[in-house]
C-alpha positions as CSV (number, residue, x, y, z in Angstrom):
1,X,162.8,248.9,246.2
2,X,166.4,247.7,245.1
3,X,169.5,248.2,247.8
4,X,172.8,247.4,246.9
5,X,175.4,248.3,248.8
6,X,178.5,250.1,248.1
7,X,181.7,251.0,248.5
8,X,183.4,253.9,248.6
9,X,184.5,255.5,245.0
10,X,182.2,252.9,243.9
11,X,178.9,253.2,242.0
12,X,175.3,252.7,239.9
13,X,174.5,252.8,236.6
14,X,170.5,254.4,236.1
15,X,169.5,252.5,232.7
16,X,172.4,254.4,230.5
17,X,172.5,257.7,231.1
18,X,172.8,257.9,234.7
19,X,175.9,256.9,237.2
20,X,175.8,257.7,241.0
21,X,178.7,257.4,242.6
22,X,179.6,257.2,246.5
23,X,182.0,260.1,247.1
24,X,181.9,259.4,251.2
25,X,180.9,257.7,254.1
26,X,181.6,259.9,257.9
27,X,178.9,256.8,259.1
28,X,176.3,260.1,259.6
29,X,176.1,261.0,255.9
30,X,176.6,259.4,252.9
31,X,177.6,262.0,250.3
32,X,176.5,261.4,246.4
33,X,177.9,262.1,243.2
34,X,175.0,261.7,240.4
35,X,175.6,261.8,236.9
36,X,172.9,262.8,234.5
37,X,172.3,264.3,231.7
38,X,171.3,268.6,231.4
39,X,167.9,267.3,230.2
40,X,167.6,265.1,233.5
41,X,166.3,266.5,236.9
42,X,167.7,265.6,239.7
43,X,167.3,267.2,243.0
44,X,166.9,266.0,246.5
45,X,163.3,264.6,248.2
46,X,161.6,267.0,249.7
47,X,162.9,269.7,246.6
48,X,161.0,267.5,244.3
49,X,158.1,267.6,246.8
50,X,158.2,272.0,247.0
51,X,158.0,271.7,243.0
52,X,155.4,269.6,243.1
53,X,153.5,271.3,245.3
54,X,154.0,274.6,243.7
55,X,153.1,273.0,240.7
56,X,149.7,272.4,242.1
57,X,148.9,275.9,243.2
58,X,147.9,276.8,239.4
59,X,144.1,279.1,239.5
60,X,141.2,277.1,239.1
61,X,143.1,273.8,240.4
62,X,145.6,273.2,236.4
63,X,148.9,272.6,236.4
64,X,150.9,275.7,236.7
65,X,154.4,275.3,233.7
66,X,157.3,274.2,235.5
67,X,159.2,276.6,237.7
68,X,162.7,278.1,236.2
69,X,165.1,275.2,237.7
70,X,168.5,275.7,237.7
71,X,171.4,273.3,237.6
72,X,175.2,272.9,239.3
73,X,177.1,272.3,236.9
74,X,177.9,268.0,238.0
75,X,182.1,267.2,237.8
76,X,182.4,263.8,237.8
77,X,184.3,261.8,240.8
78,X,188.2,261.2,240.0
């Protein structure tokens, strides 16, 4: 695992297309903004785990089709 330190409004790049920006930090919670292409799904890990579990529930152990996912339109932090 790569561990980085960032200050408010600083960001990191993942590849050429994904930017993660620190929007706020109140000492207990950190708000991150994630700018990614629409084709890249972005989920909290617990939601991702639920999606993966639902995919595995297909008949006969087959993977079911990907569930319909909605993606919030991201706004770049200024």
